A tleap script that builds the chain and sets N, CA, C and O, in Angstrom:
source leaprc.protein.ff14SB
mol = sequence {
  NMET HIE CYS THR ASN CYS ASP ASN THR THR
  ASP PHE SER LEU THR LEU ALA HIE THR PHE
  PRO VAL GLY THR PRO VAL SER ASP GLY PRO
  PRO ALA VAL SER LEU THR LEU GLN CYS ARG
  ARG CYS ASP SER LEU ALA VAL ASP GLY ASP
  PRO LEU GLU THR LEU ARG ASP TYR CLEU
}
set mol.1.N position { 2.837 -11.422 -7.897 }
set mol.1.CA position { 3.333 -9.879 -8.300 }
set mol.1.C position { 4.742 -9.963 -8.019 }
set mol.1.O position { 5.150 -10.944 -7.398 }
set mol.2.N position { 5.565 -9.037 -8.407 }
set mol.2.CA position { 7.106 -8.544 -8.402 }
set mol.2.C position { 7.917 -7.877 -8.336 }
set mol.2.O position { 7.758 -7.010 -9.195 }
set mol.3.N position { 8.848 -7.711 -7.751 }
set mol.3.CA position { 9.654 -6.523 -7.543 }
set mol.3.C position { 10.308 -5.922 -8.782 }
set mol.3.O position { 11.252 -6.612 -9.168 }
set mol.4.N position { 10.086 -4.868 -9.492 }
set mol.4.CA position { 10.671 -4.799 -10.572 }
set mol.4.C position { 12.047 -4.328 -10.646 }
set mol.4.O position { 12.669 -4.411 -11.705 }
set mol.5.N position { 12.576 -3.827 -9.560 }
set mol.5.CA position { 14.009 -3.988 -9.275 }
set mol.5.C position { 15.305 -4.678 -8.890 }
set mol.5.O position { 16.515 -4.530 -9.060 }
set mol.6.N position { 14.302 -5.657 -8.175 }
set mol.6.CA position { 15.268 -6.940 -7.775 }
set mol.6.C position { 14.461 -8.602 -8.325 }
set mol.6.O position { 15.030 -9.665 -8.075 }
set mol.7.N position { 13.405 -8.563 -8.910 }
set mol.7.CA position { 12.912 -9.508 -9.388 }
set mol.7.C position { 12.170 -10.384 -8.400 }
set mol.7.O position { 11.523 -11.358 -8.782 }
set mol.8.N position { 12.289 -9.953 -6.846 }
set mol.8.CA position { 11.312 -10.817 -5.980 }
set mol.8.C position { 10.093 -11.388 -6.029 }
set mol.8.O position { 9.089 -10.689 -6.171 }
set mol.9.N position { 10.045 -12.444 -5.941 }
set mol.9.CA position { 8.579 -12.543 -5.887 }
set mol.9.C position { 7.404 -13.732 -4.391 }
set mol.9.O position { 6.562 -14.618 -4.539 }
set mol.10.N position { 7.838 -13.251 -3.499 }
set mol.10.CA position { 7.824 -13.975 -2.367 }
set mol.10.C position { 7.932 -13.251 -1.034 }
set mol.10.O position { 7.527 -13.850 -0.038 }
set mol.11.N position { 8.685 -11.420 -0.847 }
set mol.11.CA position { 8.729 -11.163 0.459 }
set mol.11.C position { 7.900 -9.724 0.047 }
set mol.11.O position { 8.348 -9.314 -1.024 }
set mol.12.N position { 7.131 -9.092 0.429 }
set mol.12.CA position { 6.478 -7.995 0.449 }
set mol.12.C position { 6.021 -7.485 1.499 }
set mol.12.O position { 5.789 -8.251 2.434 }
set mol.13.N position { 5.802 -6.287 1.630 }
set mol.13.CA position { 5.324 -5.364 2.932 }
set mol.13.C position { 3.802 -4.956 2.560 }
set mol.13.O position { 3.613 -4.775 1.357 }
set mol.14.N position { 3.208 -4.865 3.017 }
set mol.14.CA position { 1.550 -4.072 2.457 }
set mol.14.C position { 1.461 -2.761 3.857 }
set mol.14.O position { 1.564 -2.824 5.082 }
set mol.15.N position { 1.291 -1.978 3.158 }
set mol.15.CA position { 1.019 -0.689 4.145 }
set mol.15.C position { -0.194 -0.238 3.979 }
set mol.15.O position { -0.563 -0.340 2.809 }
set mol.16.N position { -1.363 0.460 5.063 }
set mol.16.CA position { -2.298 0.313 4.397 }
set mol.16.C position { -2.259 2.092 5.339 }
set mol.16.O position { -2.342 1.887 6.550 }
set mol.17.N position { -2.193 3.075 5.122 }
set mol.17.CA position { -2.680 4.543 5.463 }
set mol.17.C position { -3.809 4.986 5.645 }
set mol.17.O position { -4.567 5.001 4.675 }
set mol.18.N position { -4.345 5.556 7.132 }
set mol.18.CA position { -5.535 6.040 7.298 }
set mol.18.C position { -5.622 7.677 7.722 }
set mol.18.O position { -5.649 7.914 8.929 }
set mol.19.N position { -5.667 8.828 6.769 }
set mol.19.CA position { -5.470 10.195 7.136 }
set mol.19.C position { -6.289 10.947 7.122 }
set mol.19.O position { -7.099 10.879 6.198 }
set mol.20.N position { -6.422 11.932 8.082 }
set mol.20.CA position { -7.687 12.939 7.601 }
set mol.20.C position { -7.210 14.313 8.344 }
set mol.20.O position { -6.946 14.272 9.545 }
set mol.21.N position { -7.118 15.367 7.705 }
set mol.21.CA position { -6.562 16.514 8.103 }
set mol.21.C position { -7.181 16.938 9.603 }
set mol.21.O position { -8.375 16.753 9.839 }
set mol.22.N position { -6.440 17.416 10.418 }
set mol.22.CA position { -6.672 17.801 11.677 }
set mol.22.C position { -7.376 19.458 11.301 }
set mol.22.O position { -6.812 20.323 10.631 }
set mol.23.N position { -8.772 19.565 11.961 }
set mol.23.CA position { -9.144 20.653 11.896 }
set mol.23.C position { -10.383 21.292 10.716 }
set mol.23.O position { -11.002 22.349 10.596 }
set mol.24.N position { -10.309 19.928 9.940 }
set mol.24.CA position { -11.754 20.380 8.940 }
set mol.24.C position { -13.185 19.349 9.256 }
set mol.24.O position { -13.429 18.149 9.384 }
set mol.25.N position { -13.679 20.235 9.277 }
set mol.25.CA position { -15.110 19.363 9.388 }
set mol.25.C position { -15.429 18.404 8.629 }
set mol.25.O position { -15.272 18.434 7.408 }
set mol.26.N position { -15.982 17.309 9.361 }
set mol.26.CA position { -16.314 15.842 8.328 }
set mol.26.C position { -16.807 16.539 7.778 }
set mol.26.O position { -15.774 16.977 7.272 }
set mol.27.N position { -17.670 17.223 7.283 }
set mol.27.CA position { -19.173 17.120 6.024 }
set mol.27.C position { -17.783 17.166 5.255 }
set mol.27.O position { -17.803 16.155 4.552 }
set mol.28.N position { -16.388 17.949 5.004 }
set mol.28.CA position { -15.703 17.980 3.963 }
set mol.28.C position { -15.575 16.902 2.962 }
set mol.28.O position { -15.275 17.074 1.780 }
set mol.29.N position { -15.853 15.670 3.592 }
set mol.29.CA position { -15.468 14.635 2.866 }
set mol.29.C position { -14.609 13.274 3.791 }
set mol.29.O position { -14.330 13.478 4.972 }
set mol.30.N position { -14.296 12.111 3.219 }
set mol.30.CA position { -14.217 10.906 4.480 }
set mol.30.C position { -12.549 11.433 4.013 }
set mol.30.O position { -12.165 12.267 3.193 }
set mol.31.N position { -11.789 10.483 4.988 }
set mol.31.CA position { -10.687 10.449 5.439 }
set mol.31.C position { -10.257 9.897 4.094 }
set mol.31.O position { -10.971 9.269 3.312 }
set mol.32.N position { -8.632 10.316 3.900 }
set mol.32.CA position { -8.241 9.446 2.646 }
set mol.32.C position { -7.343 7.999 3.208 }
set mol.32.O position { -6.903 7.863 4.350 }
set mol.33.N position { -7.234 7.149 2.252 }
set mol.33.CA position { -6.887 6.031 2.888 }
set mol.33.C position { -6.199 5.574 1.735 }
set mol.33.O position { -6.671 5.581 0.598 }
set mol.34.N position { -4.567 4.998 2.203 }
set mol.34.CA position { -3.925 4.718 0.500 }
set mol.34.C position { -3.171 3.176 1.015 }
set mol.34.O position { -2.886 2.998 2.199 }
set mol.35.N position { -2.967 2.370 0.198 }
set mol.35.CA position { -2.378 1.285 0.185 }
set mol.35.C position { -1.266 1.199 -0.770 }
set mol.35.O position { -1.221 1.420 -1.980 }
set mol.36.N position { -0.194 0.742 0.256 }
set mol.36.CA position { 1.458 0.546 -0.441 }
set mol.36.C position { 1.572 -0.682 -0.446 }
set mol.36.O position { 1.136 -1.475 0.389 }
set mol.37.N position { 2.340 -0.951 -1.666 }
set mol.37.CA position { 3.243 -2.205 -1.454 }
set mol.37.C position { 4.791 -2.047 -1.497 }
set mol.37.O position { 5.164 -1.039 -2.098 }
set mol.38.N position { 5.679 -2.770 -1.027 }
set mol.38.CA position { 7.016 -2.383 -0.624 }
set mol.38.C position { 7.467 -3.805 -0.790 }
set mol.38.O position { 6.925 -4.822 -0.359 }
set mol.39.N position { 8.748 -3.658 -1.617 }
set mol.39.CA position { 9.793 -4.969 -1.784 }
set mol.39.C position { 10.465 -5.215 -0.066 }
set mol.39.O position { 11.098 -4.352 0.541 }
set mol.40.N position { 10.267 -6.024 0.245 }
set mol.40.CA position { 10.970 -6.106 1.661 }
set mol.40.C position { 12.761 -6.733 1.220 }
set mol.40.O position { 13.690 -6.970 1.993 }
set mol.41.N position { 12.728 -6.803 0.320 }
set mol.41.CA position { 14.471 -6.886 0.126 }
set mol.41.C position { 15.375 -6.223 -0.124 }
set mol.41.O position { 16.485 -6.278 0.405 }
set mol.42.N position { 14.784 -5.043 -1.513 }
set mol.42.CA position { 15.412 -4.013 -1.338 }
set mol.42.C position { 14.684 -2.944 -1.254 }
set mol.42.O position { 14.936 -1.971 -1.964 }
set mol.43.N position { 13.803 -2.950 -0.492 }
set mol.43.CA position { 12.942 -1.564 0.242 }
set mol.43.C position { 12.313 -0.779 -1.450 }
set mol.43.O position { 12.487 0.430 -1.291 }
set mol.44.N position { 11.906 -0.936 -2.403 }
set mol.44.CA position { 11.641 -0.345 -3.143 }
set mol.44.C position { 10.410 -0.425 -3.126 }
set mol.44.O position { 9.861 -1.298 -2.453 }
set mol.45.N position { 9.550 0.672 -4.029 }
set mol.45.CA position { 8.119 0.460 -3.986 }
set mol.45.C position { 7.786 0.300 -5.425 }
set mol.45.O position { 6.616 0.415 -5.791 }
set mol.46.N position { 8.861 0.010 -6.365 }
set mol.46.CA position { 8.351 -0.421 -7.747 }
set mol.46.C position { 8.121 -1.837 -7.807 }
set mol.46.O position { 8.968 -2.687 -8.085 }
set mol.47.N position { 6.621 -2.073 -7.458 }
set mol.47.CA position { 6.428 -3.660 -6.973 }
set mol.47.C position { 5.090 -3.801 -8.323 }
set mol.47.O position { 4.045 -3.157 -8.225 }
set mol.48.N position { 5.326 -4.582 -9.315 }
set mol.48.CA position { 4.174 -5.079 -9.890 }
set mol.48.C position { 3.405 -5.508 -9.199 }
set mol.48.O position { 3.734 -6.631 -8.815 }
set mol.49.N position { 2.118 -5.031 -8.664 }
set mol.49.CA position { 0.811 -5.623 -8.026 }
set mol.49.C position { 0.187 -4.935 -8.362 }
set mol.49.O position { 0.352 -4.117 -9.267 }
set mol.50.N position { -1.319 -5.245 -7.216 }
set mol.50.CA position { -2.376 -4.747 -7.074 }
set mol.50.C position { -2.597 -4.817 -5.314 }
set mol.50.O position { -2.853 -5.855 -4.704 }
set mol.51.N position { -2.455 -3.673 -4.791 }
set mol.51.CA position { -1.946 -3.409 -3.236 }
set mol.51.C position { -3.746 -4.281 -2.605 }
set mol.51.O position { -3.988 -4.985 -1.625 }
set mol.52.N position { -4.573 -3.802 -3.655 }
set mol.52.CA position { -6.134 -3.838 -3.078 }
set mol.52.C position { -6.325 -5.402 -3.306 }
set mol.52.O position { -6.960 -6.065 -2.486 }
set mol.53.N position { -5.861 -5.871 -4.238 }
set mol.53.CA position { -6.011 -6.984 -4.565 }
set mol.53.C position { -5.543 -8.615 -3.567 }
set mol.53.O position { -5.932 -9.762 -3.350 }
set mol.54.N position { -4.019 -7.247 -3.110 }
set mol.54.CA position { -3.262 -8.512 -1.703 }
set mol.54.C position { -3.642 -8.304 -0.420 }
set mol.54.O position { -3.258 -9.017 0.507 }
set mol.55.N position { -4.735 -6.914 -0.239 }
set mol.55.CA position { -5.285 -7.353 1.319 }
set mol.55.C position { -6.168 -7.727 1.325 }
set mol.55.O position { -6.512 -8.034 2.466 }
set mol.56.N position { -7.460 -8.084 -0.012 }
set mol.56.CA position { -8.362 -9.112 -0.144 }
set mol.56.C position { -7.713 -10.442 0.163 }
set mol.56.O position { -8.331 -11.171 0.939 }
set mol.57.N position { -6.322 -10.960 -0.427 }
set mol.57.CA position { -6.165 -11.964 -0.360 }
set mol.57.C position { -5.672 -12.204 1.831 }
set mol.57.O position { -5.964 -12.946 2.769 }
set mol.58.N position { -4.943 -11.181 1.580 }
set mol.58.CA position { -4.966 -11.630 3.121 }
set mol.58.C position { -5.848 -11.388 4.130 }
set mol.58.O position { -5.749 -11.961 5.215 }
set mol.59.N position { -6.666 -10.629 3.893 }
set mol.59.CA position { -8.186 -10.558 4.924 }
set mol.59.C position { -8.884 -11.860 4.797 }
set mol.59.O position { -9.938 -12.058 5.401 }
savepdb mol mol.pdb
quit
């Protein structure tokens, strides 16, 4: 993976967000989950890579 903004290939952050609406019945479906890769050098989200694959590698 690499940052398309600054060409970084080694320093990234992986963010896992788990959200659910308050006051909505559970029967309306599961909570939303999102994964984001961010360059730690320039804070860009323009990272060419697969966040899910990165999470698998981390675990």
